[in-house]
C-alpha positions as CSV (number, residue, x, y, z in Angstrom):
1,M,-32.7,-41.7,46.2
2,Y,-36.2,-42.2,47.2
3,S,-39.0,-44.7,45.8
4,P,-41.6,-42.8,43.6
5,T,-44.2,-43.5,46.2
6,V,-42.2,-42.3,49.2
7,P,-44.5,-40.6,51.8
8,F,-44.1,-36.6,51.5
9,S,-42.9,-36.6,55.5
10,E,-39.9,-38.8,54.5
11,Y,-39.2,-37.0,50.9
12,L,-39.2,-33.8,52.7
13,Q,-36.7,-34.8,55.6
14,G,-34.0,-36.1,52.6
15,E,-34.7,-32.8,50.6
16,Q,-34.0,-30.8,53.8
17,L,-30.8,-32.1,54.5
18,K,-29.7,-30.7,50.9
19,Y,-31.4,-27.4,51.2
20,P,-33.0,-26.6,54.5
21,E,-34.5,-23.4,53.2
22,L,-37.4,-26.1,52.1
23,T,-39.5,-25.9,55.3
24,R,-42.8,-27.0,55.6
25,D,-44.2,-23.7,56.7
26,A,-43.0,-22.3,53.7
27,I,-44.5,-24.8,51.2
28,E,-48.0,-24.3,53.5
29,T,-47.9,-20.6,52.9
30,L,-47.3,-21.7,49.2
31,K,-50.3,-23.7,48.8
32,K,-52.2,-21.2,50.7
33,S,-51.5,-18.4,47.8
34,L,-52.9,-20.2,45.3
35,A,-55.9,-21.8,47.0
36,N,-58.5,-19.5,45.0
37,D,-56.5,-20.2,41.6
38,N,-58.9,-23.0,41.0
39,L,-55.9,-25.1,39.8
40,P,-55.9,-29.2,39.8
41,P,-54.4,-31.2,42.5
42,I,-51.1,-30.5,43.3
43,T,-49.0,-32.7,45.0
44,D,-46.6,-31.5,48.4
45,K,-43.5,-32.8,46.5
46,K,-44.5,-30.7,43.3
47,Y,-45.1,-27.7,45.6
48,L,-41.5,-28.4,47.0
49,A,-40.1,-28.8,43.4
50,F,-41.3,-25.5,42.4
51,L,-39.9,-23.6,45.4
52,H,-36.6,-25.1,45.1
53,S,-36.6,-24.2,41.3
54,C,-37.3,-20.6,42.6
55,Y,-34.8,-20.3,44.7
56,F,-37.1,-20.2,47.9
57,D,-39.0,-17.4,46.2
58,L,-42.7,-17.6,47.4
59,E,-43.8,-15.1,45.0
60,F,-41.6,-16.3,42.0
61,A,-42.7,-20.1,42.8
62,K,-46.5,-19.1,42.9
63,K,-46.1,-17.3,39.3
64,T,-44.6,-20.2,37.9
65,I,-46.9,-22.8,39.3
66,Q,-49.7,-20.7,37.6
67,K,-47.8,-20.3,34.3
68,F,-46.9,-24.2,34.7
69,Y,-50.7,-25.5,35.0
70,G,-51.7,-22.8,32.1
71,F,-49.2,-24.8,29.8
72,Y,-51.2,-28.1,30.8
73,S,-54.2,-26.8,30.1
74,D,-53.3,-25.2,26.8
75,I,-51.1,-28.2,25.8
76,P,-53.3,-31.1,26.6
77,E,-51.8,-33.0,23.9
78,V,-48.6,-33.4,25.6
79,F,-49.1,-32.7,29.4
80,Q,-52.4,-34.7,29.8
81,V,-51.9,-37.9,27.8
82,L,-48.5,-39.4,29.6
83,D,-48.0,-42.9,29.2
84,P,-44.4,-44.4,28.8
85,L,-46.4,-47.4,26.8
86,A,-48.1,-45.7,24.4
87,Q,-47.0,-46.6,20.9
88,E,-45.7,-43.5,20.4
89,I,-43.2,-43.5,23.4
90,E,-42.1,-47.3,22.3
91,T,-41.5,-45.5,18.7
92,N,-39.8,-42.3,20.3
93,Y,-37.4,-45.0,22.5
94,K,-36.4,-46.5,19.1
95,C,-35.7,-43.6,17.5
96,V,-34.2,-41.1,19.7
97,S,-31.9,-41.7,23.2
98,I,-32.9,-40.0,26.1
99,G,-30.8,-40.7,29.4
100,Q,-29.9,-39.1,32.9
101,M,-26.6,-39.2,34.1
102,P,-25.4,-40.4,36.5
103,S,-27.6,-43.2,36.7
104,V,-27.7,-42.6,40.5
105,N,-28.2,-39.4,42.0
106,T,-28.0,-39.5,45.9
107,D,-26.9,-36.1,46.2
108,K,-27.9,-32.2,45.2
109,S,-24.8,-32.1,42.5
110,E,-25.8,-31.5,38.7
111,R,-27.4,-33.8,36.7
112,F,-27.0,-34.1,32.9
113,L,-29.6,-35.0,30.6
114,F,-28.4,-36.7,27.3
115,V,-30.0,-36.8,23.9
116,Q,-29.4,-37.6,20.6
117,L,-30.8,-39.5,17.6
118,K,-30.7,-43.4,17.5
119,D,-32.3,-44.0,14.2
120,Y,-31.8,-41.2,11.2
121,D,-35.2,-42.1,9.7
122,A,-37.5,-38.8,10.0
123,N,-40.7,-41.0,9.7
124,L,-40.0,-42.2,13.1
125,F,-39.4,-38.9,14.6
126,E,-42.1,-36.5,16.3
127,Y,-41.4,-33.8,18.2
128,S,-44.6,-34.2,20.4
129,S,-43.8,-37.7,21.8
130,I,-39.9,-36.0,22.7
131,F,-41.7,-33.2,24.7
132,K,-43.9,-36.2,26.1
133,Y,-40.8,-38.3,27.0
134,L,-39.1,-35.2,28.5
135,A,-42.2,-34.1,30.6
136,M,-42.1,-37.8,32.1
137,W,-38.5,-37.4,32.6
138,M,-39.1,-34.5,34.9
139,D,-41.6,-36.3,36.8
140,H,-39.2,-39.1,37.3
141,T,-36.0,-37.2,38.2
142,L,-37.8,-35.5,40.9
143,L,-39.7,-38.3,42.2
144,R,-36.6,-40.6,42.8
145,Y,-34.1,-38.1,43.1
146,G,-35.4,-35.1,44.4
147,T,-33.8,-31.7,44.0
148,C,-30.4,-31.0,42.5
149,D,-28.5,-27.8,42.1
150,S,-28.9,-27.4,38.7
151,I,-29.6,-29.7,35.3
152,I,-27.4,-29.2,31.9
153,A,-28.8,-31.3,28.6
154,V,-26.8,-32.0,26.1
155,V,-28.2,-33.0,22.8
156,D,-25.8,-34.6,19.9
157,S,-27.6,-33.7,16.6
158,K,-25.8,-35.9,14.6
159,G,-27.9,-37.5,12.1
160,L,-30.4,-34.8,12.0
161,N,-31.6,-33.8,8.4
162,W,-33.9,-31.5,6.3
163,R,-36.8,-34.2,7.1
164,H,-36.7,-33.4,10.6
165,I,-37.0,-29.8,9.8
166,I,-40.1,-30.0,7.5
167,K,-41.9,-32.1,10.4
168,L,-41.4,-28.9,12.8
169,P,-45.0,-28.2,14.4
170,V,-43.8,-24.3,15.1
171,L,-46.7,-23.2,17.2
172,L,-46.1,-26.3,19.6
173,C,-42.2,-25.9,19.5
174,R,-42.9,-22.0,20.4
175,Q,-45.3,-23.2,23.4
176,M,-42.8,-25.6,24.6
177,L,-40.2,-23.0,24.6
178,L,-41.7,-20.2,26.7
179,F,-42.9,-23.2,29.1
180,L,-39.0,-23.9,29.0
181,E,-38.5,-20.6,30.1
182,T,-40.9,-19.6,32.2
183,A,-42.7,-22.9,34.0
184,L,-39.9,-25.5,34.8
185,P,-40.1,-27.0,38.3
186,I,-36.4,-27.9,37.5
187,R,-33.2,-25.3,37.6
188,L,-32.0,-25.5,33.9
189,K,-28.6,-24.4,33.8
190,S,-27.7,-25.0,30.1
191,I,-28.4,-26.6,26.7
192,H,-25.4,-27.8,24.6
193,V,-25.9,-28.7,21.3
194,L,-23.2,-31.0,19.6
195,N,-22.3,-31.4,15.8
196,T,-24.1,-28.5,14.7
197,G,-23.9,-28.8,10.7
198,S,-25.7,-26.7,8.5
199,T,-29.2,-28.6,9.2
200,T,-29.0,-28.2,13.0
201,Q,-28.1,-24.6,12.8
202,M,-31.2,-23.9,10.2
203,L,-33.4,-25.5,12.8
204,M,-32.0,-23.9,15.7
205,K,-32.8,-20.4,13.7
206,I,-35.9,-21.4,13.2
207,I,-37.1,-22.2,16.5
208,M,-34.7,-19.8,18.6
209,R,-36.5,-16.7,16.9
210,F,-39.1,-17.3,19.5
211,A,-36.7,-17.5,22.4
212,S,-36.0,-15.2,25.1
213,K,-32.1,-13.5,25.4
214,E,-32.3,-15.4,28.7
215,L,-32.6,-18.9,26.9
216,H,-30.2,-17.7,24.1
217,E,-27.6,-17.3,26.8
218,K,-28.1,-20.8,27.9
219,I,-27.7,-22.4,24.5
220,K,-24.1,-23.0,23.1
221,L,-23.5,-24.9,20.0
222,Y,-20.3,-27.0,18.7
223,S,-19.0,-28.2,15.8
224,P,-18.4,-31.2,14.1
225,G,-15.8,-33.2,16.3
226,S,-15.3,-30.4,19.0
227,E,-14.3,-31.8,22.4
228,E,-15.0,-28.4,24.3
229,I,-18.0,-29.7,26.0
230,F,-15.5,-31.5,28.0
231,S,-14.7,-28.0,29.4
232,Y,-18.5,-27.7,31.0
233,V,-19.5,-31.1,31.6
234,P,-17.2,-33.9,33.3
235,R,-15.8,-36.7,30.4
236,K,-16.5,-39.1,33.2
237,V,-20.4,-39.5,33.1
238,M,-20.9,-38.7,29.3
239,P,-21.6,-41.6,26.6
240,V,-18.8,-43.2,25.2
241,E,-20.3,-42.6,21.7
242,I,-19.3,-39.1,22.1
243,G,-15.9,-39.3,23.6
244,G,-16.9,-39.7,27.5
245,L,-15.7,-42.7,29.5
246,G,-19.6,-43.5,30.6
247,K,-21.3,-46.2,29.2
248,S,-23.1,-46.6,25.7
249,H,-26.2,-44.0,25.7
250,N,-28.0,-46.9,24.9
251,H,-27.7,-47.7,28.7
252,Y,-29.0,-45.0,29.7
253,N,-31.9,-44.5,27.3
254,D,-33.1,-48.4,28.7
255,E,-32.7,-47.4,32.0
256,L,-34.3,-44.1,31.9
257,Y,-37.3,-46.0,29.6
258,N,-37.9,-48.9,32.3
259,H,-38.0,-46.5,35.2
260,L,-40.4,-44.5,33.5
261,I,-42.5,-47.8,32.9
262,D,-42.0,-48.3,36.7
263,I,-43.9,-45.6,37.6
264,R,-46.5,-45.7,34.8
265,P,-49.3,-46.1,37.3
266,I,-48.5,-42.5,38.7
267,F,-48.5,-41.1,35.0
268,L,-51.9,-42.7,34.6
269,E,-53.2,-41.5,37.8
270,R,-52.1,-37.9,37.0
271,N,-54.0,-38.2,33.5
272,E,-57.1,-38.8,35.0
273,T,-57.0,-36.3,37.5
274,L,-55.9,-33.4,35.2
275,N,-58.4,-34.3,32.3
276,N,-61.4,-34.6,35.3
277,H,-60.6,-31.1,36.4
278,R,-60.3,-30.1,32.8
279,M,-63.8,-31.5,32.2
280,V,-65.2,-29.5,35.5
281,Q,-63.7,-26.4,34.3
282,N,-65.3,-26.6,30.5
283,Q,-68.8,-27.6,32.2
284,P,-71.6,-25.1,31.5
285,L,-73.0,-22.8,34.8
286,I,-76.1,-25.0,35.9
287,L,-78.4,-22.3,37.6
288,E,-80.0,-23.8,40.9
289,N,-83.8,-22.6,39.8
290,E,-83.1,-24.4,36.2
């Protein structure tokens, strides 16, 4: 586990203990390959994350970074306004429980992301806020715990109703699915959706028509009351509310929310950097003789 502001040299040493393939030479080669792409400033920790998520394939990592920052540019309303103290994020925290298990990750073993509704009132529910929350979670898990073998997401869809479906921003969801498929700085292994009644199945049918075959294969649905999930994730880390032996989902939700607030200055600084880069990119060309 790292301090979020730990120097890169120390961060790199810790990550190399997990993955010796993460060499400084490889990271420098990756940086040089993107030198002419006019991307916003990218930290060495982020380069390392992409090199790892792409299984140390330099060309694959280069293309993934290009796509990643393409989405940052195309969806600024999600990626360039990240603030854990924003009102919409506070509302999301009260409405949707999002947490990482186990709480402390000191090695490269799998990590588990758990999501479920806390408040079933669809008036409080906003898809864009969830996307922002998850974007901040990705930064948090990489800064605090570094890379890992894979991420497994578990979504309990209990409480989802038709009012949640009619709020679905189809275009934004389509963009975020493409981001999920092609631009992640983490290794996403699978997504497990619990309590999939008729409403959840309808929502998944709408969303998944935009998904690739590869993403389809990563998603598994479970009927209400099924305990098959514990064939894929250890019961000992799952929240008690779904039959696990871990703590309440509220504990994990509170923990992550407080961690995001702790690194708020990092998000605000990045927002400013990205917005400044966008402003420069959008400036009209000024000729010297004008």
